[in-house]
Backbone as CSV, one residue per row, in Angstrom:
resi,resn,N_x,N_y,N_z,CA_x,CA_y,CA_z,C_x,C_y,C_z
1,GLY,0.700,-0.968,0.297,0.148,-0.584,-0.256,0.457,1.482,0.098
2,ARG,0.330,2.560,0.621,0.831,3.728,0.166,1.260,3.928,1.738
3,ARG,0.346,3.282,2.836,0.999,3.593,4.120,2.153,3.382,4.470
4,SER,3.111,4.191,5.127,4.486,3.444,5.692,4.193,3.145,7.364
5,ARG,4.832,2.361,7.653,4.596,2.697,9.647,6.205,3.103,9.975
6,ILE,6.038,4.294,11.008,7.708,4.689,11.317,7.418,4.728,12.931
7,TRP,8.615,4.077,13.810,9.012,4.134,15.034,9.876,5.020,15.534
8,SER,9.681,5.873,16.485,11.409,6.623,16.850,11.450,6.083,18.037
9,VAL,12.142,5.187,18.133,12.850,4.736,19.613,13.492,5.723,20.754
10,ASP,13.445,6.981,20.261,13.698,7.947,21.204,12.462,8.732,21.754
11,PHE,11.515,8.903,21.292,10.590,9.443,21.522,9.047,8.070,22.192
12,ASP,9.973,6.949,21.707,9.384,5.984,22.054,7.678,6.007,21.460
13,GLU,7.507,6.297,20.075,6.219,6.785,19.493,6.280,5.997,18.341
14,GLY,5.186,5.856,17.761,4.862,5.585,15.954,4.003,6.052,15.667
15,ILE,4.022,6.528,14.434,3.205,6.874,13.531,2.904,6.233,12.094
16,GLU,1.888,6.082,11.616,1.713,5.769,10.164,1.469,6.660,9.358
17,LEU,1.939,6.843,8.113,2.197,8.072,7.492,1.878,7.733,5.620
18,ASN,1.196,8.574,5.281,0.696,8.505,4.015,0.664,10.044,3.129
19,ILE,1.675,9.966,2.295,1.913,11.382,2.191,0.043,12.186,1.375
20,ALA,-0.490,11.687,0.939,-1.848,12.087,0.758,-2.450,12.404,1.755
21,ASP,-2.401,12.070,3.184,-2.796,12.814,3.800,-2.277,14.153,4.497
22,GLU,-2.934,15.028,5.487,-2.409,15.790,5.758,-1.107,15.726,6.822
23,PRO,-0.259,16.870,6.890,1.091,16.615,7.751,0.270,16.113,9.255
24,PRO,1.412,14.984,9.477,1.302,14.875,10.938,1.044,15.941,12.092
25,ARG,0.662,15.460,13.312,0.653,16.634,14.459,2.226,16.846,15.377
26,VAL,2.454,15.142,15.212,3.685,14.824,16.098,4.879,15.636,15.448
27,SER,6.085,16.392,16.263,6.422,17.359,15.323,7.930,16.015,14.709
28,TRP,7.911,15.165,15.211,9.637,14.923,14.662,8.958,13.870,13.532
29,ALA,7.843,13.442,13.523,7.271,12.969,12.214,7.034,13.569,11.169
30,ARG,6.712,15.065,11.383,6.506,16.271,10.271,7.851,16.117,9.565
31,TYR,9.042,15.969,10.285,10.301,16.321,9.221,10.440,14.818,8.604
32,ILE,9.675,13.794,8.847,9.843,12.803,7.534,8.832,12.587,6.917
33,TYR,7.246,12.912,7.406,6.561,13.555,6.150,7.106,14.588,4.925
34,GLY,7.588,15.337,5.544,8.222,16.874,4.458,9.430,16.095,3.369
35,VAL,10.491,15.169,4.404,11.434,14.995,3.506,10.733,13.688,2.602
36,VAL,9.546,12.869,2.661,9.293,11.831,1.884,8.477,12.890,0.735
37,SER,7.878,13.606,1.355,7.095,14.668,0.256,8.062,15.207,-0.642
38,GLU,9.466,16.220,-0.175,9.883,16.589,-1.196,10.935,15.197,-2.068
39,MET,10.921,14.364,-1.809,11.519,13.304,-2.554,10.656,13.243,-3.720
40,VAL,9.059,12.802,-3.514,8.319,13.165,-4.679,8.097,13.698,-5.123
41,ARG,7.846,15.394,-4.975,8.654,16.502,-5.870,9.288,16.249,-6.505
42,ARG,10.626,15.953,-6.152,11.464,15.587,-6.859,11.693,14.460,-8.112
43,GLY,10.680,13.796,-8.447,10.047,12.380,-9.096,10.856,11.287,-8.961
44,VAL,10.816,11.219,-6.999,11.345,9.969,-6.589,10.357,9.418,-6.298
45,ASP,10.106,7.979,-6.639,9.052,7.067,-6.584,9.310,6.446,-4.893
46,VAL,8.416,7.114,-4.424,8.808,6.316,-2.830,7.871,5.611,-2.070
47,PRO,8.330,4.572,-2.417,7.457,2.839,-1.901,6.878,3.038,-0.271
48,ALA,5.966,2.992,-0.035,5.690,2.140,1.507,7.034,2.027,2.318
49,PHE,7.104,1.996,3.416,8.276,1.090,4.189,7.899,1.337,5.632
50,ASP,8.477,0.497,6.164,8.434,0.047,7.279,10.259,0.656,8.298
51,ALA,9.927,1.569,9.410,11.330,1.887,9.686,11.397,2.298,11.683
52,VAL,12.385,1.980,11.960,12.295,1.993,13.212,13.599,3.168,13.299
53,PHE,13.587,4.096,13.821,14.931,4.491,13.939,15.008,5.730,15.749
54,GLY,16.446,5.519,15.840,16.705,6.034,17.076,18.842,7.369,16.943
55,GLY,18.744,8.032,17.606,19.896,8.435,17.711,20.717,8.869,18.643
56,ASP,21.685,9.088,19.009,22.545,10.053,19.972,22.924,11.309,19.803
57,ILE,22.214,11.928,18.925,22.122,13.175,19.106,21.030,14.334,19.507
58,PRO,21.438,14.921,20.729,20.220,15.608,21.706,19.359,16.174,20.870
59,SER,18.061,15.944,20.736,17.041,16.878,20.109,17.190,17.893,20.706
60,GLY,17.222,19.183,20.261,16.809,20.600,20.225,18.530,21.132,21.410
61,ALA,19.600,20.474,21.486,20.411,21.085,21.838,21.273,21.764,20.982
62,GLY,20.830,21.962,19.691,21.626,22.738,18.543,22.882,21.892,17.527
63,LEU,22.482,21.403,17.754,23.874,20.010,17.068,22.863,19.258,16.034
64,SER,22.106,19.831,15.683,21.634,19.545,14.043,20.968,18.260,13.840
65,SER,20.232,17.969,14.822,19.569,16.505,15.184,18.371,16.718,13.971
66,SER,17.614,17.807,13.756,16.753,17.818,12.670,17.445,17.678,11.355
67,ALA,18.705,18.294,11.003,19.152,17.895,9.415,19.571,16.728,9.840
68,ALA,20.010,15.812,10.516,20.558,14.370,10.774,19.040,13.409,10.448
69,LEU,18.102,13.613,10.898,16.771,12.929,11.006,16.414,13.108,9.746
70,GLU,16.410,14.454,9.000,16.058,14.720,7.386,17.055,14.023,6.256
71,SER,18.182,14.128,6.612,19.271,13.723,5.892,19.329,11.780,5.877
72,VAL,19.408,11.334,7.211,19.392,9.439,7.504,18.001,9.423,6.549
73,PHE,16.649,9.824,6.558,15.704,9.582,5.850,15.518,9.878,4.285
74,ALA,16.217,10.751,3.879,16.494,11.285,2.461,17.557,10.177,1.615
75,PHE,18.441,9.892,2.601,19.442,8.776,2.048,19.037,7.728,1.441
76,ALA,18.142,7.389,2.916,17.517,6.022,2.615,16.666,5.608,1.571
77,LEU,15.438,6.764,1.400,14.687,6.584,0.545,15.410,6.962,-0.979
78,ASN,16.087,7.509,-1.345,17.249,7.250,-1.857,17.963,6.277,-2.844
79,ASP,17.769,5.306,-1.851,18.910,4.194,-1.861,17.676,3.356,-1.913
80,LEU,16.288,3.022,-1.690,15.148,2.333,-2.274,15.017,2.656,-3.516
81,SER,15.466,3.645,-4.114,14.494,4.620,-5.092,15.355,3.773,-6.835
82,GLU,14.466,3.981,-7.559,15.624,3.505,-8.850,16.159,5.329,-9.375
83,ARG,15.637,6.082,-9.157,16.229,7.718,-9.837,16.616,8.310,-8.711
84,LYS,17.753,8.251,-8.387,18.645,8.921,-7.515,19.114,9.796,-7.976
85,LEU,19.115,10.751,-6.771,19.453,12.008,-6.681,20.732,12.127,-5.720
86,THR,21.505,13.168,-6.350,22.821,13.535,-5.361,22.396,13.949,-3.588
87,PRO,23.766,13.865,-3.096,24.171,14.440,-1.853,23.304,16.172,-2.190
88,VAL,24.024,16.831,-3.101,23.330,18.224,-2.490,21.986,18.479,-3.113
89,GLU,21.130,17.153,-3.836,19.586,17.588,-4.087,18.980,16.722,-2.714
90,LEU,19.402,16.106,-1.876,18.742,15.207,-0.944,18.968,16.617,0.185
91,ALA,20.249,16.927,0.196,20.263,18.306,1.179,19.008,19.479,0.992
92,ARG,19.136,19.839,-0.487,17.556,20.697,-0.576,16.611,20.231,-0.402
93,ALA,16.357,18.983,-0.482,15.094,18.247,0.093,15.049,18.611,1.705
94,GLY,15.835,18.197,2.451,15.967,18.181,3.483,16.020,19.983,3.883
95,GLN,16.198,20.711,3.094,16.228,22.395,3.906,14.800,22.686,3.354
96,MET,14.016,22.409,1.610,12.778,22.741,2.009,11.691,21.731,3.243
97,THR,12.144,20.930,3.573,11.760,20.517,4.896,11.542,21.437,5.787
98,GLU,12.385,21.659,6.049,12.202,22.824,7.344,11.042,24.031,6.793
99,HIS,11.812,24.057,5.580,10.588,25.747,5.078,9.169,25.521,5.374
100,ARG,8.965,24.192,4.253,7.585,24.148,3.742,6.736,22.901,5.020
101,TYR,7.403,22.680,5.794,6.828,21.583,6.985,7.158,22.362,8.311
102,ILE,7.914,22.627,8.515,8.707,23.188,9.841,8.568,24.600,9.967
103,GLY,8.332,25.343,9.095,8.072,26.729,9.472,9.298,27.282,9.910
104,VAL,10.592,26.768,9.360,12.201,27.754,9.788,12.643,27.419,8.126
105,ARG,12.783,28.693,7.835,13.790,29.320,6.926,14.590,29.321,6.666
106,CYS,15.664,28.050,7.478,16.962,27.657,7.267,17.405,27.785,6.228
107,GLY,18.730,27.525,6.476,19.752,27.730,5.412,20.088,25.899,5.172
108,ILE,21.095,25.620,4.519,21.390,24.543,3.839,23.002,23.557,4.565
109,MET,23.327,24.940,5.602,24.582,24.238,5.786,24.275,22.815,6.987
110,ASP,23.857,22.989,7.652,23.585,21.947,8.380,23.054,20.195,7.451
111,GLN,22.200,20.871,6.405,22.019,19.058,5.712,23.251,18.973,4.840
112,MET,23.852,19.898,4.558,25.255,19.476,3.370,26.124,18.381,4.293
113,ILE,26.077,18.744,5.854,27.486,18.495,6.273,26.873,16.816,6.673
114,SER,25.708,17.131,6.914,25.070,15.788,7.340,25.220,14.722,6.197
115,LEU,25.304,14.848,5.247,24.878,14.173,4.250,26.320,14.024,3.093
116,LEU,27.335,14.920,3.348,28.937,15.351,2.791,30.125,14.970,3.657
117,GLY,29.478,15.349,5.198,30.400,15.313,6.058,31.374,13.922,5.932
118,GLU,33.044,14.364,5.857,33.951,13.010,6.519,34.878,13.657,7.550
119,ARG,34.818,12.167,7.943,36.001,12.378,9.149,37.393,12.848,8.843
120,ASP,37.867,14.156,9.894,38.646,14.557,9.925,39.149,15.646,8.797
121,ARG,38.005,16.301,8.493,37.602,17.194,7.913,36.222,18.408,7.791
122,VAL,36.948,19.229,7.745,35.725,20.236,8.011,35.393,20.668,6.130
123,MET,34.382,21.409,5.719,33.496,22.075,4.999,33.447,23.255,4.488
124,ARG,33.983,23.617,3.369,34.280,25.187,3.264,32.957,25.184,2.026
125,LEU,31.643,25.593,2.234,30.801,25.649,1.216,30.401,27.345,1.600
126,ASP,30.092,27.300,0.154,29.709,28.107,-0.853,28.032,28.289,-0.856
127,CYS,27.399,28.910,0.004,25.759,28.276,-0.177,25.071,29.438,-1.129
128,ARG,25.768,30.283,-1.812,24.698,30.064,-3.103,25.044,29.167,-4.481
129,SER,26.066,28.901,-4.370,26.500,28.015,-5.678,26.067,26.647,-4.822
130,LEU,26.691,26.121,-4.182,26.271,24.873,-3.261,27.756,24.162,-3.553
131,GLU,29.077,24.779,-3.984,30.137,24.399,-4.391,30.320,24.365,-3.055
132,TYR,31.365,22.809,-3.107,31.817,23.088,-1.230,32.955,22.302,-1.503
133,GLU,33.915,22.572,-0.820,35.383,21.532,-0.715,35.612,21.178,0.697
134,MET,36.479,19.838,0.485,36.501,19.003,1.837,37.778,19.462,2.646
135,ILE,38.203,20.050,3.380,39.427,20.403,4.093,40.010,19.130,5.247
136,PRO,41.326,18.907,5.142,41.545,17.719,6.518,41.729,19.046,7.216
137,PHE,41.364,18.516,8.461,41.381,19.076,9.990,41.681,18.199,11.102
138,ARG,42.995,18.225,11.235,43.452,17.190,12.447,44.372,18.192,13.461
139,PRO,43.549,19.296,14.270,43.927,20.056,15.379,45.189,19.428,16.142
140,GLU,46.432,19.961,15.840,47.619,19.212,16.784,47.950,20.071,18.032
141,GLY,47.447,18.914,19.266,47.368,19.335,20.720,46.568,20.533,20.918
142,CYS,44.972,20.115,20.267,43.924,20.757,20.522,42.481,19.363,20.483
143,ARG,41.775,19.883,21.464,40.622,19.101,21.134,38.990,19.850,21.377
144,LEU,38.310,19.408,20.147,37.148,19.817,20.232,36.212,19.254,20.899
145,VAL,35.563,19.660,21.800,34.445,19.623,22.946,33.392,19.991,22.738
146,LEU,31.608,18.952,22.629,30.834,19.862,22.671,29.985,19.316,23.807
147,ILE,29.366,20.270,24.257,28.912,20.480,25.257,27.293,20.488,25.639
148,ASP,26.759,18.944,26.130,25.116,19.381,26.571,24.568,20.034,27.374
149,SER,24.468,21.461,27.368,24.319,22.158,28.066,22.628,21.726,28.719
150,MET,21.970,21.019,28.124,20.567,20.387,28.616,19.633,21.127,28.751
151,VAL,19.821,22.660,27.675,19.078,23.749,27.741,18.563,23.550,25.969
152,SER,17.346,23.053,25.766,16.624,22.631,24.597,15.766,23.900,23.908
153,HIS,16.383,24.094,22.708,15.637,25.060,21.579,15.223,24.837,20.581
154,SER,14.632,25.697,19.930,13.826,25.413,18.356,13.845,26.212,17.748
155,LEU,14.359,26.288,16.197,14.656,27.582,15.492,13.038,28.000,15.089
156,ALA,12.141,26.980,15.171,11.004,27.439,15.187,10.376,28.147,15.770
157,GLY,10.629,28.185,17.593,10.076,29.021,18.370,11.036,30.287,18.686
158,THR,11.719,30.575,17.835,12.430,31.259,18.244,12.107,32.721,17.190
159,GLU,12.839,33.649,17.245,12.895,34.817,16.191,13.890,34.607,15.268
160,TYR,14.469,32.995,14.932,15.116,33.301,13.169,14.499,33.839,12.559
161,ASN,13.194,33.550,12.164,12.298,33.601,10.570,12.488,35.524,10.526
162,LEU,12.252,35.641,11.856,12.339,37.316,11.906,13.188,38.174,11.288
163,ARG,14.483,37.505,11.890,15.704,37.791,11.399,16.078,37.944,10.332
164,ARG,15.657,36.873,9.569,15.855,36.433,8.433,15.307,37.301,7.752
165,SER,13.863,37.354,7.732,13.492,38.576,7.294,13.955,40.204,6.910
166,GLN,13.824,40.356,7.968,14.642,41.646,8.434,15.870,41.539,7.748
167,CYS,16.415,40.637,7.588,17.985,40.596,6.160,17.611,40.663,5.164
168,GLU,16.377,40.138,4.272,16.207,39.893,3.083,15.632,41.750,3.222
169,ARG,14.871,42.095,3.887,14.286,43.568,3.983,15.105,44.622,3.476
170,GLY,16.413,44.488,4.108,17.722,44.865,3.913,18.236,44.917,2.800
171,VAL,18.545,43.526,2.299,18.889,43.741,1.071,18.336,44.322,0.195
172,ALA,16.895,44.022,0.119,15.804,44.771,-0.729,15.977,46.256,-1.104
173,ILE,16.295,46.856,0.621,16.636,48.600,0.293,17.918,48.295,-0.458
174,ILE,19.189,47.759,-0.415,20.281,48.527,-0.934,20.124,47.874,-2.434
175,ALA,19.702,46.818,-2.544,19.314,46.772,-4.087,18.701,47.231,-5.090
176,ARG,17.692,47.707,-4.315,17.318,49.577,-5.076,18.631,50.871,-5.740
177,HIS,19.438,50.516,-4.899,20.581,51.564,-5.391,21.923,50.560,-5.786
178,VAL,21.827,49.902,-5.296,23.248,48.475,-6.032,22.778,47.511,-6.399
179,PRO,22.678,47.712,-7.615,21.472,46.112,-8.418,22.414,45.087,-7.977
180,ARG,23.633,44.890,-7.744,24.549,43.784,-7.979,24.018,43.113,-6.510
181,VAL,23.582,43.298,-5.201,23.266,42.680,-3.962,22.441,42.348,-4.240
182,THR,22.531,41.077,-4.026,21.214,39.998,-3.974,21.435,39.490,-2.522
183,LEU,22.154,39.635,-1.814,22.769,38.663,-0.195,23.179,39.663,0.621
184,LEU,23.314,39.365,1.700,24.323,40.656,2.244,25.611,40.458,2.467
185,ARG,25.936,39.380,1.733,27.079,39.296,1.627,28.145,39.405,0.012
186,ASP,26.981,39.929,-0.514,27.064,41.092,-1.454,27.478,42.360,-1.077
187,VAL,27.229,43.000,0.230,27.510,44.458,0.699,29.008,44.647,1.126
188,GLY,29.833,45.681,0.717,31.041,45.758,0.893,32.179,46.391,0.544
């Protein structure tokens, strides 16, 4: 059939999903619904599937857990499909999931590194062209430490979209006088 069954180990909760239905109300399930919908928009024939997932990235800790969730489902669905999308196309599907189904007008950095990251390398990414380069990174005598502050946040519940809108309005004002300006990075 067209119904997929998905179980979240971390939330100890399951849903049935059909993209012909309205998006689910459960927040984690909206990400999966969005990815499935975005894959279909890109010509991927997504079959019904059963999935159980869990992870060790703390949700809401600012460590890109939503991008990780979007990326793993995009990657898996791409693997099941005959029409293969590139990792950059999969990243776009994740970004558009955030825009259309979560309500966050985010950039694409988190999805790009989730799909293309490599051990002992950092990514230099041009978010306009989506050209990227993987650069070796092995700091001698230093350690990078990520600390879970146990403070949860959600970009959907912050003024992120407002700040983005303000930046876009600023660019529009500048562009009236300097047509080459299409992004803030063009100013200078």
